[in-house]
C-alpha positions as CSV (number, residue, x, y, z in Angstrom):
1,X,-10.5,-11.5,-25.4
2,X,-7.8,-14.0,-26.2
3,X,-6.2,-11.7,-28.7
4,X,-5.9,-8.8,-26.4
5,X,-2.8,-7.6,-24.6
6,X,-4.2,-9.1,-21.5
7,X,-4.0,-12.6,-23.0
8,X,-0.2,-12.2,-22.9
9,X,-0.4,-13.0,-19.1
10,X,-1.1,-16.6,-20.1
11,X,1.5,-16.9,-22.9
12,X,4.7,-15.2,-22.2
13,X,7.4,-16.8,-20.1
14,X,6.8,-16.0,-16.3
15,X,10.2,-14.5,-15.8
16,X,9.7,-12.2,-18.9
17,X,6.2,-11.4,-17.7
18,X,7.3,-10.6,-14.1
19,X,9.9,-8.2,-15.4
20,X,7.4,-6.5,-17.8
21,X,4.9,-6.1,-14.9
22,X,7.1,-5.5,-12.0
23,X,9.6,-2.9,-13.4
24,X,6.9,-0.3,-14.2
25,X,5.2,-1.1,-10.8
26,X,8.4,-0.8,-9.0
27,X,9.3,2.5,-10.7
28,X,5.8,3.9,-9.9
29,X,6.2,2.8,-6.4
30,X,9.8,4.2,-6.2
31,X,8.6,7.6,-7.3
32,X,5.6,7.6,-5.1
33,X,7.8,6.6,-2.1
34,X,10.4,9.2,-3.1
35,X,7.5,11.6,-3.1
36,X,6.6,10.6,0.5
37,X,10.2,10.5,1.5
38,X,11.2,13.9,0.0
39,X,8.0,15.4,1.2
40,X,8.9,14.4,4.8
41,X,12.5,15.8,4.3
42,X,11.1,19.1,3.0
43,X,8.7,19.3,6.0
44,X,11.4,18.4,8.5
45,X,14.0,20.8,7.1
46,X,11.6,23.7,6.2
47,X,9.0,23.4,8.9
48,X,10.5,21.3,11.8
49,X,10.7,17.9,13.3
50,X,7.3,18.3,15.0
51,X,5.7,18.5,11.6
52,X,7.1,15.1,10.8
53,X,5.4,13.7,13.8
54,X,2.2,15.5,12.9
55,X,2.0,14.0,9.4
56,X,2.7,10.5,10.9
57,X,-0.2,11.0,13.2
58,X,-2.6,11.9,10.4
59,X,-1.6,9.2,7.9
60,X,-3.5,6.4,9.5
61,X,-6.8,8.2,9.1
62,X,-6.4,9.3,5.5
63,X,-4.7,6.0,4.6
64,X,-7.5,4.1,5.9
65,X,-10.1,5.9,3.8
66,X,-7.9,5.7,0.9
67,X,-7.5,1.9,1.5
68,X,-11.3,1.7,0.8
69,X,-10.4,2.5,-2.8
70,X,-7.5,0.2,-2.7
71,X,-9.5,-2.7,-1.3
72,X,-12.3,-2.1,-3.9
73,X,-9.7,-2.1,-6.5
74,X,-7.7,-5.1,-5.5
75,X,-10.9,-7.2,-4.8
76,X,-12.5,-6.1,-8.1
77,X,-9.3,-6.5,-10.1
78,X,-8.7,-10.1,-8.9
79,X,-12.1,-10.8,-10.3
80,X,-11.4,-8.9,-13.6
81,X,-8.1,-10.8,-14.1
82,X,-9.8,-14.0,-13.8
83,X,-12.7,-13.0,-15.9
84,X,-10.4,-11.9,-18.7
85,X,-8.5,-15.2,-18.3
86,X,-11.8,-17.1,-18.7
87,X,-13.0,-14.9,-21.6
88,X,-15.8,-13.1,-19.9
89,X,-15.5,-9.4,-20.9
90,X,-19.0,-8.5,-19.8
91,X,-18.5,-9.7,-16.3
92,X,-15.2,-7.6,-16.3
93,X,-17.1,-4.4,-17.3
94,X,-19.9,-5.0,-14.7
95,X,-17.3,-5.4,-12.0
96,X,-15.3,-2.2,-12.9
97,X,-18.7,-0.2,-13.0
98,X,-19.5,-1.5,-9.4
99,X,-16.0,-0.6,-8.3
100,X,-16.5,3.1,-9.3
101,X,-19.9,3.3,-7.7
102,X,-18.7,1.8,-4.5
103,X,-15.6,3.9,-4.2
104,X,-17.5,7.2,-4.6
105,X,-20.3,6.2,-2.2
106,X,-18.1,4.8,0.6
107,X,-15.2,7.3,0.6
108,X,-17.3,10.4,0.5
109,X,-19.3,9.2,3.5
110,X,-16.1,8.4,5.4
111,X,-14.7,12.0,4.6
112,X,-17.8,13.6,6.0
113,X,-17.5,11.6,9.2
114,X,-13.8,12.2,9.4
115,X,-14.3,15.9,9.3
116,X,-17.1,15.8,11.9
117,X,-14.9,13.9,14.5
118,X,-11.6,15.7,13.7
119,X,-10.9,17.0,17.3
120,X,-11.3,13.6,18.9
121,X,-9.6,11.5,16.1
122,X,-6.3,13.4,16.1
123,X,-5.5,12.9,19.9
124,X,-6.6,9.2,19.8
125,X,-3.9,8.7,17.1
126,X,-1.2,10.4,19.2
127,X,-1.6,13.8,18.1
128,X,-1.1,15.5,21.5
129,X,0.8,18.4,22.9
130,X,2.6,20.4,20.3
131,X,1.7,17.9,17.5
132,X,-2.0,18.6,17.8
133,X,-2.2,22.0,15.9
134,X,-0.1,21.1,12.8
135,X,-1.8,17.6,12.7
136,X,-5.3,19.2,12.5
137,X,-4.2,21.7,9.8
138,X,-2.7,18.9,7.7
139,X,-5.5,16.4,8.4
140,X,-8.5,18.7,7.4
141,X,-6.9,19.8,4.0
142,X,-5.7,16.3,3.0
143,X,-9.1,14.7,3.8
144,X,-10.7,16.8,1.0
145,X,-8.6,15.0,-1.5
146,X,-8.9,11.5,-0.1
147,X,-11.8,10.5,-2.6
148,X,-9.5,11.4,-5.4
149,X,-6.8,9.3,-3.9
150,X,-9.2,6.4,-3.4
151,X,-10.4,6.5,-7.1
152,X,-6.8,6.7,-8.1
153,X,-5.8,3.6,-6.1
154,X,-8.9,1.7,-7.4
155,X,-8.3,2.7,-11.0
156,X,-4.6,1.9,-10.8
157,X,-5.2,-1.9,-9.9
158,X,-7.7,-2.2,-12.7
159,X,-5.2,-0.8,-15.2
160,X,-2.8,-3.6,-14.0
161,X,-5.5,-6.2,-14.3
162,X,-5.9,-5.2,-18.0
163,X,-2.1,-6.0,-18.5
164,X,-1.2,-2.3,-18.9
165,X,1.6,-1.9,-16.4
166,X,3.1,1.2,-18.1
167,X,0.0,3.3,-17.8
168,X,-0.3,2.2,-14.1
169,X,3.2,3.4,-13.6
170,X,2.3,6.8,-15.3
171,X,-0.6,7.2,-12.9
172,X,1.8,6.9,-9.9
173,X,4.5,9.2,-11.5
174,X,2.1,12.2,-12.2
175,X,1.0,13.0,-8.6
176,X,4.4,12.2,-7.2
177,X,6.3,14.6,-9.3
178,X,3.4,17.2,-9.0
179,X,3.5,16.9,-5.2
180,X,7.3,17.5,-5.1
181,X,6.9,20.6,-7.3
182,X,4.0,22.0,-5.3
183,X,5.9,21.1,-2.0
184,X,8.7,23.4,-3.0
185,X,6.4,26.1,-4.2
186,X,4.0,26.2,-1.3
187,X,6.4,25.4,1.5
188,X,9.8,26.9,0.5
189,X,8.7,29.7,-1.9
190,X,5.4,30.9,-0.6
191,X,6.0,29.9,3.0
192,X,2.5,28.3,3.6
193,X,3.9,25.9,6.2
194,X,1.7,22.8,7.0
195,X,-1.1,24.2,4.9
196,X,1.3,24.2,1.9
197,X,2.3,20.6,2.5
198,X,-1.4,19.6,2.7
199,X,-2.5,21.5,-0.3
200,X,0.4,20.0,-2.4
201,X,-0.7,16.5,-1.3
202,X,-4.4,17.1,-2.1
203,X,-3.9,18.7,-5.5
204,X,-1.6,15.8,-6.5
205,X,-4.5,13.5,-5.8
206,X,-6.5,15.4,-8.2
207,X,-3.8,15.2,-10.9
208,X,-3.7,11.5,-10.5
209,X,-7.4,10.9,-10.8
210,X,-7.6,13.1,-13.9
211,X,-5.0,10.8,-15.6
212,X,-7.0,7.7,-14.5
213,X,-10.2,9.1,-16.0
214,X,-8.4,10.0,-19.2
215,X,-7.0,6.3,-19.6
216,X,-10.4,4.7,-19.2
217,X,-12.1,6.9,-21.7
218,X,-9.3,6.7,-24.3
219,X,-8.6,4.0,-26.7
220,X,-5.9,2.6,-24.4
221,X,-8.3,0.8,-22.2
222,X,-10.4,-2.4,-23.2
223,X,-12.9,-1.6,-20.3
224,X,-15.4,0.8,-21.7
225,X,-17.8,1.3,-18.8
226,X,-21.3,2.5,-19.6
227,X,-23.9,3.9,-17.2
228,X,-25.7,0.5,-16.8
229,X,-22.5,-0.9,-15.4
230,X,-22.5,1.6,-12.4
231,X,-25.7,0.1,-11.0
232,X,-24.7,-1.9,-7.9
233,X,-25.3,-5.6,-8.3
234,X,-25.4,-7.5,-4.9
235,X,-23.6,-10.6,-6.3
236,X,-20.8,-8.6,-7.6
237,X,-20.5,-6.3,-4.5
238,X,-20.3,-9.4,-2.4
239,X,-17.5,-10.8,-4.5
240,X,-15.6,-7.5,-4.4
241,X,-16.2,-7.2,-0.7
242,X,-15.0,-10.7,0.1
243,X,-11.7,-10.2,-1.6
244,X,-11.3,-6.4,-1.0
245,X,-12.0,-6.9,2.7
246,X,-8.6,-8.5,2.9
247,X,-6.9,-5.2,1.9
248,X,-9.3,-3.1,4.0
249,X,-8.8,-5.2,7.0
250,X,-5.0,-5.0,6.7
251,X,-5.2,-1.2,6.5
252,X,-7.6,-1.1,9.4
253,X,-5.1,-3.0,11.4
254,X,-2.4,-0.7,10.2
255,X,-4.4,2.3,11.4
256,X,-5.1,0.6,14.8
257,X,-1.4,-0.3,15.1
258,X,-0.5,3.4,14.4
259,X,-3.0,4.5,16.9
260,X,-1.5,2.3,19.8
261,X,2.1,2.7,18.6
262,X,2.1,6.4,18.4
263,X,0.5,6.6,21.9
264,X,2.9,4.1,23.4
265,X,5.9,5.9,21.8
266,X,4.7,9.2,23.1
267,X,4.3,7.6,26.5
268,X,7.9,6.5,26.6
269,X,9.6,9.4,24.8
270,X,7.2,12.1,23.8
271,X,7.4,13.9,20.5
272,X,11.0,12.9,20.0
273,X,10.4,9.2,20.0
274,X,7.3,9.6,17.7
275,X,9.4,11.5,15.3
276,X,12.2,9.0,15.5
277,X,9.9,6.2,14.5
278,X,8.1,8.3,11.8
279,X,11.5,8.4,9.9
280,X,11.5,4.6,9.8
281,X,7.9,4.6,8.9
282,X,8.7,6.8,5.9
283,X,11.5,4.7,4.8
284,X,9.5,1.5,5.0
285,X,7.6,1.9,1.7
286,X,10.5,3.6,-0.1
287,X,13.1,0.9,0.9
288,X,10.9,-2.0,0.0
289,X,9.7,-0.5,-3.4
290,X,11.2,-3.4,-5.4
291,X,9.4,-6.0,-3.2
292,X,6.1,-4.2,-3.5
293,X,6.7,-3.7,-7.3
294,X,7.2,-7.5,-7.7
295,X,4.0,-8.2,-5.7
296,X,2.0,-5.8,-7.9
297,X,3.6,-7.4,-10.9
298,X,2.8,-10.9,-9.6
299,X,-0.9,-10.4,-8.8
300,X,-2.4,-10.2,-12.4
301,X,0.0,-13.0,-13.6
302,X,-1.2,-15.4,-10.9
303,X,-4.9,-14.3,-11.3
304,X,-5.1,-14.6,-15.0
305,X,-3.4,-18.0,-15.1
306,X,-5.5,-19.3,-12.3
307,X,-8.6,-18.3,-14.2
308,X,-7.2,-19.9,-17.3
309,X,-6.5,-23.1,-15.3
310,X,-2.8,-22.9,-16.2
311,X,-1.7,-24.1,-12.9
312,X,1.9,-24.8,-13.6
313,X,2.3,-21.2,-14.6
314,X,0.6,-20.2,-11.3
315,X,3.2,-22.2,-9.3
316,X,6.1,-20.9,-11.4
317,X,4.8,-17.3,-10.8
318,X,4.9,-17.9,-7.1
319,X,8.4,-19.3,-7.0
320,X,9.9,-16.7,-9.3
321,X,8.2,-13.9,-7.4
322,X,9.4,-15.1,-4.0
323,X,13.0,-15.5,-5.3
324,X,13.0,-12.0,-6.8
325,X,11.5,-10.4,-3.8
326,X,13.9,-12.1,-1.3
327,X,16.9,-11.0,-3.5
328,X,15.9,-7.3,-3.4
329,X,15.0,-7.7,0.3
330,X,18.5,-8.7,1.0
331,X,19.9,-5.5,-0.8
332,X,17.5,-3.3,1.1
333,X,18.5,-5.0,4.3
334,X,22.3,-4.3,3.7
335,X,21.9,-0.7,2.9
336,X,19.7,0.1,5.9
337,X,21.8,-1.9,8.4
338,X,25.0,-0.1,7.2
339,X,23.8,3.5,6.8
340,X,21.0,4.3,9.3
341,X,22.8,7.3,10.7
342,X,23.4,8.9,7.3
343,X,19.8,8.2,6.3
344,X,18.3,9.8,9.5
345,X,20.3,13.0,8.9
346,X,18.4,13.5,5.7
347,X,15.2,14.2,7.6
348,X,16.3,16.4,10.4
349,X,19.3,18.0,12.3
350,X,17.6,17.6,15.6
351,X,20.2,15.9,17.9
352,X,17.6,14.3,20.2
353,X,15.9,12.6,17.2
354,X,19.1,11.6,15.6
355,X,20.2,9.7,18.9
356,X,17.1,7.4,18.5
357,X,16.3,7.2,14.8
358,X,19.1,4.8,13.6
359,X,18.5,2.3,16.4
360,X,14.7,2.3,15.6
361,X,15.6,1.8,11.9
362,X,17.8,-1.3,12.5
363,X,15.0,-2.9,14.6
364,X,12.1,-2.2,12.2
365,X,14.1,-3.6,9.1
366,X,15.9,-6.4,11.1
367,X,14.4,-9.3,9.1
368,X,13.5,-7.6,5.9
369,X,14.7,-10.4,3.6
370,X,12.3,-13.0,4.9
371,X,9.5,-10.6,5.2
372,X,9.2,-10.7,1.4
373,X,8.1,-14.2,1.6
374,X,5.1,-13.2,3.7
375,X,4.2,-10.3,1.4
376,X,4.2,-12.6,-1.8
377,X,2.5,-15.4,0.1
378,X,-0.5,-13.4,1.3
379,X,-0.8,-11.8,-2.1
380,X,-1.1,-15.2,-3.8
381,X,-4.3,-16.2,-2.1
382,X,-5.8,-12.7,-2.9
383,X,-4.8,-13.1,-6.7
384,X,-6.6,-16.5,-6.9
385,X,-9.8,-15.3,-5.1
386,X,-9.4,-17.2,-1.8
387,X,-10.6,-14.5,0.6
388,X,-10.2,-16.3,4.0
389,X,-6.6,-17.5,3.9
390,X,-5.7,-14.1,2.3
391,X,-7.4,-12.4,5.3
392,X,-5.7,-14.5,7.8
393,X,-2.3,-14.1,6.4
394,X,-2.7,-10.4,5.9
395,X,-3.6,-9.9,9.4
396,X,-1.3,-12.4,10.9
397,X,1.6,-10.1,11.3
398,X,0.1,-6.9,12.7
399,X,-3.3,-8.0,14.0
400,X,-2.5,-11.4,15.6
401,X,1.1,-11.0,16.5
402,X,2.5,-7.3,16.4
403,X,-0.3,-5.5,18.4
404,X,-0.3,-8.2,21.2
405,X,3.4,-7.9,21.5
406,X,3.1,-4.1,21.9
407,X,0.9,-4.7,24.8
408,X,3.3,-7.2,26.5
409,X,6.9,-6.5,25.7
410,X,7.2,-2.7,26.6
411,X,5.8,-3.6,30.0
412,X,8.9,-5.8,30.7
413,X,11.5,-4.1,28.4
414,X,10.3,-0.5,28.0
415,X,11.3,1.3,24.9
416,X,13.4,-1.7,23.8
417,X,10.3,-3.9,24.0
418,X,8.6,-1.7,21.3
419,X,11.4,-2.2,18.8
420,X,11.7,-6.1,19.6
421,X,8.1,-6.5,18.5
422,X,9.0,-5.7,14.9
423,X,11.3,-8.5,14.1
424,X,9.6,-11.1,16.2
425,X,6.3,-10.5,14.4
426,X,7.8,-10.6,10.9
427,X,9.5,-14.0,11.7
428,X,6.3,-15.6,13.1
429,X,4.1,-14.2,10.3
430,X,6.6,-15.6,7.7
431,X,6.5,-19.0,9.2
432,X,2.7,-19.1,9.2
433,X,2.6,-17.9,5.6
434,X,5.0,-20.4,4.4
435,X,3.0,-23.3,5.9
436,X,-0.3,-22.0,4.3
437,X,1.4,-21.5,0.9
438,X,3.0,-24.8,0.8
439,X,-0.2,-26.6,1.4
440,X,-2.2,-24.6,-1.1
441,X,0.3,-25.2,-3.9
442,X,0.4,-28.8,-3.3
443,X,-3.5,-29.0,-3.7
444,X,-3.3,-27.3,-7.2
445,X,-4.3,-29.8,-9.9
446,X,-1.4,-31.5,-11.7
447,X,-2.9,-31.3,-15.2
448,X,-3.4,-27.9,-16.8
449,X,-6.2,-26.9,-19.1
450,X,-4.6,-26.2,-22.5
451,X,-4.9,-22.6,-23.4
452,X,-6.5,-21.7,-26.7
């Protein structure tokens, strides 16, 4: 496997590799984020502000099920990167086959359960009052396509682990562009309302998984899975689960956070405050697309070189990744602090929402530059297969800090307490991550294994 494209992860210069890996990832995330952003703008302008709140309520449920695919993908891809780095192609194939089987088995089960408990789940996530009916319509239809989304997220990480970032980018571009076209057709032209928005999203998932399947059965992929590889192996499942659980736990905490946050926002300001925060939530992935792209590009580089025992390159990848992420975090911070009013007006003309949204946006993104350190730092431990520190750092911000602050601060400061929780949790989580990362890098062996 040393002569494959994947082996370039161990030979090209780190800055060049990061650019090569991160640019396609960033473009893919940008287009996907634009898809979410424009989708929200379409919904807000063509259906109404309540529809924005409805989608925000539904997202934690569908995202959690989709995160099963992402967690299986990230956990397995970490193993695949290291297996390719240590020249073990058969192990890489076995891991990928187990990823496919696990994703199908688990996500279909979750979809069935999610449909059965629909009437109790939506209110528990803040879908109350006028939000309930449009949220139920959107939730039910989107849930049908979640297995496709899960398979797409899983497959995308494996494509990256192979060192094929351009194809991973294409996999993100296709559903994003498709969803925007279908949004316009179903919502604006055919006037299907929330049903149109939901079907546009679901069909776009199907387009994405179709491309992923084509990639792996074509000559572009080095991972040619056979039926025997789909048989679940306990050792492999445990290894995937130990690393993938980090991603799954993060998304579980995100879902719990949404659950409590939407409810407390509804308590202090009703549908208006829920919608105001939903605008910031939509901006979160879009605004940080370069940081997430750098993180996606960093993962296979660190994982491959760790597997090849090229520890100097592992350290360099961390430092280069952090510098790049902080740089772009500063640019994002400046834009959002200067123009929150103009950005908010893109989503809605509702005066009540526009009075609240800019302030919410400033608080949510108050310490964006240093948050980039926390994202890269937590990703490092996942890349090298260290599940426990990866889990601790992943859960630090929202699980250990943000959620407790949401219980405490609003009781003393009301609505302001909700917004204060965002920057405080970001700062504390970044400090904790920096300490963990510094200790881990110091423990790496000083002498590298010479790559063949």
